[in-house]
C-alpha positions as CSV (number, residue, x, y, z in Angstrom):
1,M,-58.7,-11.6,-18.0
2,M,-57.8,-8.4,-15.3
3,T,-55.7,-9.5,-12.3
4,E,-56.1,-7.3,-9.6
5,I,-54.2,-6.7,-6.2
6,V,-56.2,-6.6,-3.0
7,N,-55.1,-5.8,0.5
8,L,-57.1,-8.2,2.3
9,H,-58.3,-7.1,5.8
10,V,-59.2,-10.7,7.0
11,L,-62.7,-11.1,8.9
12,A,-63.4,-14.4,8.8
13,I,-61.7,-17.6,8.0
14,A,-64.2,-20.7,8.1
15,R,-64.0,-24.3,9.3
16,P,-62.1,-26.6,6.3
17,T,-64.7,-28.5,4.6
18,K,-62.6,-31.5,2.6
19,S,-59.9,-29.2,3.0
20,V,-60.9,-26.2,1.2
21,V,-61.5,-23.1,3.5
22,C,-63.5,-20.1,3.6
23,V,-61.8,-16.7,3.8
24,A,-63.3,-13.3,3.4
25,G,-62.5,-9.9,4.2
26,I,-62.8,-6.2,3.0
27,N,-60.1,-4.2,0.7
28,D,-58.8,-1.1,0.7
29,N,-61.9,0.4,-1.1
30,G,-64.4,-1.2,1.7
31,E,-65.5,-3.9,-0.3
32,W,-65.8,-7.5,0.5
33,I,-63.6,-9.9,-1.4
34,R,-64.2,-13.6,-0.5
35,P,-60.9,-15.5,-2.6
36,Q,-61.6,-18.9,-3.8
37,R,-60.2,-22.1,-3.9
38,I,-58.2,-21.6,-0.7
39,F,-57.1,-24.8,1.1
40,E,-55.7,-25.5,4.4
41,D,-52.0,-25.5,3.2
42,D,-52.6,-21.8,2.0
43,I,-53.8,-20.4,5.1
44,K,-50.4,-21.7,7.0
45,Q,-47.3,-23.0,5.4
46,G,-45.0,-24.6,7.9
47,T,-44.1,-21.5,10.0
48,K,-45.3,-19.1,7.6
49,I,-48.5,-17.6,8.0
50,N,-50.5,-16.3,5.2
51,F,-54.4,-15.7,5.9
52,D,-55.2,-14.7,9.9
53,I,-57.6,-12.9,11.5
54,F,-57.1,-8.7,12.0
55,G,-54.4,-9.7,9.5
56,I,-53.5,-7.7,6.0
57,T,-52.9,-10.1,2.9
58,K,-51.7,-9.0,0.1
59,I,-53.2,-11.2,-2.8
60,Y,-53.7,-11.2,-7.0
61,V,-57.1,-12.0,-7.8
62,E,-59.1,-12.1,-11.3
63,P,-62.6,-12.6,-11.7
64,W,-64.6,-15.4,-10.5
65,K,-66.1,-17.6,-13.5
66,G,-67.7,-20.3,-11.5
67,K,-71.3,-21.5,-11.8
68,T,-72.1,-19.6,-9.0
69,I,-71.1,-16.0,-9.2
70,R,-71.4,-13.9,-5.8
71,P,-70.4,-10.2,-6.2
72,E,-67.6,-11.1,-3.9
73,D,-66.3,-14.1,-5.3
74,R,-62.5,-13.8,-6.8
75,Y,-60.0,-16.5,-8.3
76,L,-57.0,-16.4,-6.0
77,I,-53.8,-16.7,-8.1
78,K,-51.0,-18.5,-6.9
79,A,-48.5,-18.4,-9.2
80,V,-44.8,-17.6,-8.3
81,G,-44.4,-14.3,-7.3
82,K,-47.9,-13.6,-6.6
83,T,-48.7,-16.0,-3.9
84,P,-50.4,-14.5,-0.5
85,E,-48.5,-12.6,1.9
86,L,-49.3,-11.7,5.2
87,T,-47.8,-7.6,5.5
88,R,-48.9,-6.8,8.8
89,Y,-51.5,-7.2,11.4
90,M,-53.8,-4.2,12.4
91,S,-53.2,-2.8,15.8
92,E,-55.9,-2.9,18.7
93,S,-57.1,0.6,17.8
94,E,-57.1,-0.1,14.1
95,I,-59.7,-2.9,14.8
96,H,-62.4,-1.0,16.7
97,K,-61.7,1.5,14.0
98,F,-61.9,-0.3,10.8
99,L,-65.4,-2.5,12.4
100,E,-67.0,0.5,13.2
101,S,-66.6,2.1,10.0
102,H,-67.5,-1.1,8.1
103,L,-70.9,-1.7,9.8
104,D,-74.2,-2.7,8.1
105,S,-76.7,-1.3,9.9
106,S,-78.6,-4.9,10.2
107,V,-78.9,-8.2,8.6
108,E,-81.2,-6.7,5.5
109,S,-78.7,-3.8,4.9
110,A,-76.1,-6.6,4.4
111,F,-77.6,-8.7,2.4
112,N,-79.3,-6.1,0.0
113,N,-78.5,-6.0,-3.3
114,G,-77.3,-9.1,-4.0
115,R,-74.7,-8.7,-1.5
116,T,-73.7,-12.5,0.3
117,L,-71.2,-11.0,3.0
118,G,-71.5,-8.4,5.8
119,L,-70.5,-6.9,8.9
120,I,-73.3,-6.3,11.9
121,K,-72.9,-5.6,15.6
122,P,-75.8,-7.8,17.4
123,R,-78.4,-5.9,19.6
124,N,-78.8,-8.9,21.9
125,I,-76.8,-12.7,21.5
126,I,-79.8,-14.3,23.3
127,R,-78.6,-18.1,23.4
128,L,-75.7,-20.8,22.0
129,Y,-76.8,-24.2,20.9
130,S,-74.2,-27.0,21.1
131,D,-74.2,-30.6,19.3
132,I,-71.7,-32.8,18.7
133,N,-69.7,-30.9,16.4
134,K,-71.4,-27.2,15.5
135,I,-72.3,-24.2,17.6
136,R,-75.6,-22.1,16.6
137,I,-76.2,-18.9,17.6
138,T,-79.7,-17.0,18.3
139,F,-79.4,-13.2,18.1
140,Q,-81.4,-10.1,17.4
141,D,-80.0,-7.5,15.0
142,S,-80.1,-3.6,15.9
143,L,-83.6,-3.8,14.3
144,G,-84.4,-6.4,16.7
145,N,-85.5,-9.1,14.2
146,Q,-84.2,-12.4,15.3
147,F,-82.3,-15.6,14.0
148,T,-80.7,-18.7,14.6
149,W,-77.5,-19.5,12.3
150,P,-74.6,-21.9,12.5
151,V,-70.9,-20.6,13.3
152,R,-68.6,-21.8,10.8
153,D,-65.8,-19.5,12.3
154,E,-62.6,-21.2,12.8
155,S,-61.2,-19.5,15.6
156,F,-64.4,-19.0,17.4
157,Y,-64.2,-23.0,17.9
158,K,-60.8,-22.8,19.1
159,K,-61.4,-20.8,21.6
160,L,-64.4,-22.8,22.8
161,S,-62.2,-25.5,23.1
162,T,-59.9,-23.7,25.9
163,Y,-63.4,-23.1,27.7
164,E,-64.1,-27.0,27.3
165,E,-61.1,-27.8,29.2
166,K,-61.6,-25.2,32.0
167,Y,-65.0,-25.5,32.4
168,P,-66.0,-29.2,31.0
169,A,-69.2,-29.2,32.6
170,N,-70.8,-25.8,31.3
171,F,-68.2,-24.3,28.5
172,V,-71.2,-23.0,26.3
173,E,-72.4,-21.2,29.1
174,E,-68.9,-19.6,30.4
175,Y,-68.0,-18.5,27.0
176,Y,-71.2,-17.2,26.3
177,K,-70.9,-15.0,29.5
178,C,-67.7,-13.8,27.8
179,M,-69.5,-13.0,24.7
180,Q,-72.0,-10.7,27.0
181,K,-69.2,-8.9,28.8
182,S,-67.5,-7.7,25.6
183,I,-68.2,-5.6,22.2
184,T,-69.1,-8.0,19.9
185,Y,-69.4,-8.2,15.7
186,F,-70.7,-11.0,13.4
187,A,-69.2,-11.3,9.9
188,I,-72.0,-12.9,8.5
189,G,-72.0,-14.6,4.9
190,L,-74.3,-16.8,2.7
191,T,-73.8,-19.6,1.1
192,Q,-73.7,-20.6,-2.5
193,I,-77.4,-18.9,-4.1
194,Y,-80.3,-21.2,-4.7
195,E,-82.4,-19.5,-6.8
196,N,-85.3,-22.1,-6.8
197,N,-85.1,-23.1,-3.2
198,I,-88.4,-21.7,-1.3
199,N,-86.5,-22.7,2.0
200,A,-83.5,-20.2,1.6
201,E,-82.9,-17.0,3.5
202,Y,-81.9,-14.2,1.1
203,G,-81.5,-16.7,-1.5
204,G,-78.7,-19.3,0.4
205,W,-78.2,-20.7,3.6
206,P,-76.9,-18.0,6.0
207,M,-74.4,-18.4,8.8
208,I,-72.1,-16.8,11.1
209,V,-68.8,-16.5,9.5
210,G,-66.7,-14.2,11.8
211,I,-67.0,-13.7,15.5
212,H,-65.1,-10.9,16.8
213,C,-65.1,-9.8,20.5
214,L,-63.5,-6.9,21.7
215,K,-63.0,-5.6,25.2
216,R,-65.1,-2.7,26.5
217,K,-62.9,0.2,27.9
């Protein structure tokens, strides 16, 4: 089995599910990679951070042989000498250039040809919906198509909690205003593919896995 070294430009770290964390990013060739079997302890070990948004992490991966195969999935190697290593962070100017150079033109184009990860710049963020522990966002992509998807981005919920402390009565509305003032990008993804489920969109369940709000210049 061939081992591949990947410099993963991290664009998504999802909320943990039973200690398992979905991490996704883009390699040096512009390809999306989703290393599999990452746990909370793999993200950060003590003071050592291994994966972070806009960080570049060197990882060793092998082809994924799981039951459901998505084109971006890879098996993450954690052997001695091959553990994930955050080598550096992208600069502010790098971040803007990187996001713009890897944009998909629409949701449809992102999930075309079997892909399950993509990056879009929503034309319009219409509304944020809040329940006990989950946020959904209604938005339009560049073609004007409208979607309402759940947010799985861990950093988004951390930022939202700071707004809740500051604006307890209307923190979701205040964060929405902040997003409207920013240049916003969505990293989007699909869960595992359900070939026979007629209710699944694009063969899986879509979600927003990374929200990146940059200041307007």
